[in-house]
N, C-alpha and C positions, 0 to 999 in steps of 0.2 A: 729421460722422461720429463726433463725440465720444461719442454715446450708444450706439454699437455697435462691435463689432470689425470692421474692414474686411476684406473678402475680397480677397485679392491673388492674381492669376494671373501666373505667370512663363512666358514662352514660350521654350523652349529649355533644355537641360540640358548645355550646353557650359561652358566656363570661366566665362562671365559669368552664366549661369543658376545655376550652383552657388554663385558668389559672392553673388548676390542671395538665394538661399535661406539661406545662412549668416548674412548680415547681417540679414535680416528676423527670423530667429529670435533673434538676439542682441539686437535691439531690442524683443523681446517680442511680436511679431506671431504669432498662432497659427492663423489661417485662411488657409493658404497652399497653393497647388497649383502644381506645375511640370509643364507638358506638354512632352513630347519626342516628335518624330516618329519617331525611330529606336527600336531595342530596347534601347539602353544609353546611358550618358552619354558625354561626351567631345568632342562637336562635331568640329572639324577634325581632332583627334587620333584620333577614332574613324573618321572617313571616310577619312583618308589612312594607308595602311599600306605604301607602296611601299618598295623597297629603298633604304637610305641616308637615310630620313626623319630629319631633324634640324632642331631649331629654331636660328635664327641668333642668338638672344639667349643670353648666357652663362647656364649652368644655374641658378646660385643667384640670378639676377635674374629668372628666369622661374618664380616661385612667388608665392603670396599672401604678403603681408608678415606675416600672423599665423600662417602655417603653412609655415615654411621646411623645406626638405628636405635633410638632410645626406647623403643616400645616392645622389646623382647619381654616375654612374660616369665621365662625360666632362665636359670643360670646356663643351661644347655639348650640350644634352640630346637624347638619341635619342627618336624618336617613341614607341616602346613604353614607355619610362620615364615620359614625360609622361602618357600615358594611364593608366598604373598609379598615378601620383601623384594624378591627379584622381579615380580610383576610390577610392583610399585616403582622400582628404579627404572625399569624398561619404559614405563609410561612417562615418568618425570623427564627423562632425557630424550624422549622421542624416538627411542630405538625401535619401537613397534612399527614405525613407518618404514623402516629399512628391511623388515623381515618378510620373506616369502615362505609361508608355511606349507607343509605337506609336499615338500620338494627334497627328495633324498638323492644326493649325488651318487652316481654310479661310476663315473670316469672323469679323469682329468689328464690332459695331454699338453705338453709344452711344445708349441709349434710357432716358428717365426717370431719369437720373442714374447708370445702371449700364452696364457693358459686357456685351453678350450675345455669346458666342462659339459658333461652330459648328465641328465637327471632321469630318474625312473619314469617320470611323467612324459618324457620325450622332449622336455625343454632343453635348449642349448644356450650357453652363455660363454662369454669370454672375459678374461681379466688380465691385468698387468701383474697383479699381486694376489696371492691366495693366502689366507690365514686359516689354518686348520685348528678349530676349537671344538673338536668332536668329542672330547672327554676321554676318560680312561675306562670307567666301569659302566658301560651301557649296553653290552650284549650279554644277556643272561646265559649262565652256564647250567645246562640241565644234566643231571647225573645219568649214567647208563645203568638203570635198575630194571631188571626183567619184570615185565608184567604191568608197567605203569598204565598202559592203555586198558587194562582189565578192571581197574578200580571203579567201583560203582558210586563212590562219593565224589566230593569236589577235590581236585588236585590242581595246583597252580604254583608258579614261581613267585617268590616274594616280591619281585619287581613287576609282576603282572597281577596284583592282588584283585581278587574277585569280590567286590564289596556287596554283591548280591547274595553271597553265601552267609547264612547265619552262623554266629560263633558262640553265643551264650548257650550253655547247657550241652554243647556238642563234645564229641570225642575227637581231639585234634592231635595230629602228629606233626612235629616240626623237624625236618631233616637239615642239619647244618648248625654249627654253633660258633660261627663268627659273630661279628657285631650285630648283624641283622637277626640271626637266630636268637641271640641273647635278648635283644630288645623285644622281639615278639613274645618270647616266653614270659618276660617280665610284665608285658602288657596284658596277656591273656590268663595269667595265673589268677584263679578265683572266678574267672568268667566261664571257662570251659568246665564241663562235667568231668572230663579226663584230658589231661594235657601231657603229652610225652615228648621229650626232647631227645632226639637221636644224635648221639655224640660219637664221632670217629676218633678224634684226638682232643684231649682236655686242653683248655685254654687258660692262660693266666688272666685274671680279672683285676684291673686297677680300680680301687675304690675312688668314687668321685661324688660330690654333692650336687644335687640338682634342685635347689630350692626355687621359690618364686620371688620375683621382684615385686615389691609393693608398689601401689599406685604413686606413693610419695617418691620412691626411688626413680620410677619411670619419668615422673614430672621433672625431677632434678636433673636427669640425664639429658634433658633437652638443652642444657648448658654444656657446650663442648668441653669446657675446662673441668666441670664437675665430672663428666663422663671419663675424661682422660685420667683424672686423679683417682677415680674409683676403680678403673679397669687396669691401670698401670701397664700401659701398652709396651713400654720399654722393658719392663720386668718380664712380660710374657715372651718377648723375643729372646731374652736371655734364657728363659726356661726351655724354649724350643731348641736353642743351641745346645743346652745341657742334655736334652733328650737325644739329639742327633749325635752328640759326643758319646753318649752311652751305647749307641748302636755300633760305633766304630772302635770303642774301647771299653770292654766289659770290666776293666779294673777301675774305671772312672768313678768318681763319687756319685754321679747321676745314675750310673748303672747299678751301683750297690743300693742306692735309695729306692729305685724302682723295684728291684728284686725283693728287697725287704718289705716294701709296702704290699706287693702282690702276695707274698707268702703269709704275711700277717693277716691279710684280708681273708685268705682261705682258712687259716688256722682258727681265727677268731669268729668267723661267720658261720661255718658249717659244723653242726653238732654231731651228727651221726658219723662214726668212724669209717664205716664202709662207704658211705656216700662221699665223704671227704677224700678218700683214696681214689675213688673213681674220677673225682674232679681235679686231682693233682696232676699237673702236666709232667711229661717226661723230658721236657726241653727247657732251655733257659728263657727267662722273660725277654721280650723284644725279638725273639727269633721269628715269631709271627707278628702281624700287626696287633699291637696291644689293644685289648678290649677294656673300655671304660664303662663301668656300670655301677649305679648306686644301689641296685636292688636284685641283681640276678641270683645271688646266693640265697636270698630270702625267698625268691620266687620258686627256685628249684626244690625248696624244702616244704612248699605248700602241700597240704594233705592230698590234693587232687592233681599234683604234678609229679612226674616220674622221669628220671634220667635213664635212658636206654643206651647201654654201651655194647651190647651184642651187635655183630654185623648184620646188615640187611641182606637176607637171602633173595627176597623178591617182594613184589606187591601183587596182591590178589584182589578178588572182587570186594572183599570185606575189610581189607586192611593190609598191614605190613607183617610179613613173616620174617622172623629173625633167624640167625644161624643156629640157635638152640632149638628150632622147630616150633617156637611159640607164635601163634597168630595174634597180632595186636589189632583188635577190631576198631576201626576209625570211621568217622564221618567226613573228616577233612584232612588232607595231607598238604603241607606247605613245604616247598623246596627252597630253603634258604641257603642255596648252594653257590651263591656268588656270581661272578661274571668272567668273561674271557678278557683278562687284563692285557692281553697282547694284541688286541684288535686295532685300537686307535681309529685310523681312517678306514680300515677294512670294513666291509669287503669292496671298497672302491678300487677300481683299476687305475693306477696312477703311473704315468709314463713321463719321464723328464727329458732333459736334453740328451741327444745322441741315443734316443730310444732306451734310456736307462729305465729299468722296471723297479717299482717299489718292492715287489715280491722277491726279486732277485737280491736287492740290497738287504732285505729282511729275511732271507732264506734261513738263517740260523736263529735270529731273534730281532725284534724291532730295535732300531738304533738311530740316533741323531746326535749331532755335535751339540753339546750343552742342552740337549732336549729341544732344540730350536730349529736347526737347519740340517740339510742333507746334501752331499755332493751330487752334482748333476741335476738337482731340482731347484733351479734358480727362482728367486722371488716367491718361494713356498716356505712359509714359516709356521711353526707350531706353538701353541700354548698348551702346557701340560703334556708335552710330547714324550716319547720314549726316554727312559733313564733319568727322568727328572725326579725331584723330591716328591715322594708319596709317603705319608705316614700320619701320625696323630698330631697334625697341625693344620693350619688353614691353607687350603689350596687356593683360596682367593688371594692370600698374601703372596703365595708362590707365583700366581699368574700376574699379579701386578709387577713384581720384580722382572718377570720375563717380558712383560710389555715394555718396560723401561728400556730393555735391551733391544727388542724388536723395533721399537720406535726409531732407534738410531740407524738401524739398517734401512728402514723406510725413508728416513731423511736423506740418506745418501742417494737413494734412487730418485727421490723427488728433486734433489738439487741438480741432477744431471751428471753427477760425477760417475755414475754407473747406470747401465740399463738392466744388468743382470747381476744378482748377488746370491751366492751360496757358499757354504764352507768348502774348503779344498779336501781332496781325498786324503792327503797327508794329515790334515787336522782331525778328520774323522777317525782315521786309523790310530793316531796317537792318543786321542781321547778315549777310544774304545779300549785300547791296551791298558791305559792308566786306570780306567774305570773298572775293568775286570780284575786287575791286580788289587785295587783297593777293596772291591766287593768281597774278595776272598778273605779279607781281614775282619769283616763285619760279623756281628752275631747272627745275621740272617744266614750266613754261609756255614758257620761252625757251631751254631746253637743247638743242633740236634733235631731239627724239624724240617718238614716240607711245607712250603707256603706258596701263595700266588705271587710272591715277590721273585721267585726263581724262574729263570727261563728254561728252555728245553735241555740245556747243558748243565743245569743246576747252579748257574751263576746268578746271584741277585741282580735284578734288572733295574732297581731303583738307584737314586743318587747315593753313592757310598761314602760321601764326605759330610762335613758338618753344615749346618744351616748358614753359619757365618761365611763359610767358603762359597756357598751358593750365592749369597747376597753380593759378595765381592766380585764373583764372576759376572754377575748381571749388571754391574756398574757401567761397563762399556765394552764393546766388541774389541777383540784383538784383530786388527785388520790384516795382519800377516796370515791369519787363519782363514781368510776369505778370498774367494776369487770374485773380483769385481770387473765386469766386462762392459764395454761400450759397443753399441751396434755400429758397424761400418756402413755408411750411407753409399 
């Protein structure tokens, strides 16, 4: 590729796609196109607009390292502010000029050394390199509950919030008690005439403060040195490493501290003994993605809020009927039921070299060497791909480390040392074997719960090692694990 400027297509204009565009431009690449299926940027922060939407990563740690934001108003960033941040970054770096909106990729096929992409609109394009920045949680998961179509009120998924539906003084049911459900309950407690939270499995709640930054603090944060000293970025990275250590070693100090904090939060925050036992999980902390909330336990004890632990028998015209035969009359039902975490680029039809099919490679579960590359899919690299780190830490930070790694793959293509780069089958198989073995030692596997971290075989699909190991792996590619081919003229 040394004799021509490579054409690079980025799929997705969320956090990772914006990052890719900025970094590609900074490296001097000029033939770049970013395709986005929606009508504006933002990814998950565009899709989710529900009341109470908040990131559980501290505000100043949820930014690109090269573009800190001194203007966060809260200790935890509200969703609208995150969306505004990404919109501002996109405009500042001119990424908006690279994006083609309302273009959803349907297919990608590697032919004669190039990727040929097809889009729903009928558009066709070609690229030397494809960067998949499609995100992880963007295909809403709808539960199979009998009678949903019969409900006469408003019913919608939390990621498709209907802002035309009034909430104040209404009878509202929220199904699902992950982070989204918890945040919605906290936001609507006191607004709804009756608010019911339908819980299938109790969750551990980690206490966290979410105060306001004063105008004086925000003004001071415009000095990068003041911001760095106040936010203690290195200490935060150490805390993330301790968190991941707790996942892989439940005897670690971090695991004990997290368990003690969650238990104390439940014991000290909930007064009614019966409610407390309903809220007491039957699994170990960190078995599921930990929920951080400053006020859920207070919200669930509000006089007009109720926790419903009876199973849902079905939905009828006037509300939800539970397994005990009771009809809960409702005006609004919210499905806070999460996403299909195993979709990634799906439902795209992707075919690599030698007619390798993505669906064949992913028949058991999505997989990628170091979450970045796949054998027989040359010059196709992923940000936040399968088996990468996903947890209570900044995915922006994860994506930046991954880009540092991918940039070195691109540099080798650009130099002419290779025309096609992808991991070897052996590297993929060895990584998968080691990953599965390590995953079975994590609290996700033996913590006594079922979560979206698990694949169809019940094996945790996320990065099963520490954060520091991930950072080390992303420092530089091991070229023995890659197949680098040059085209024969």
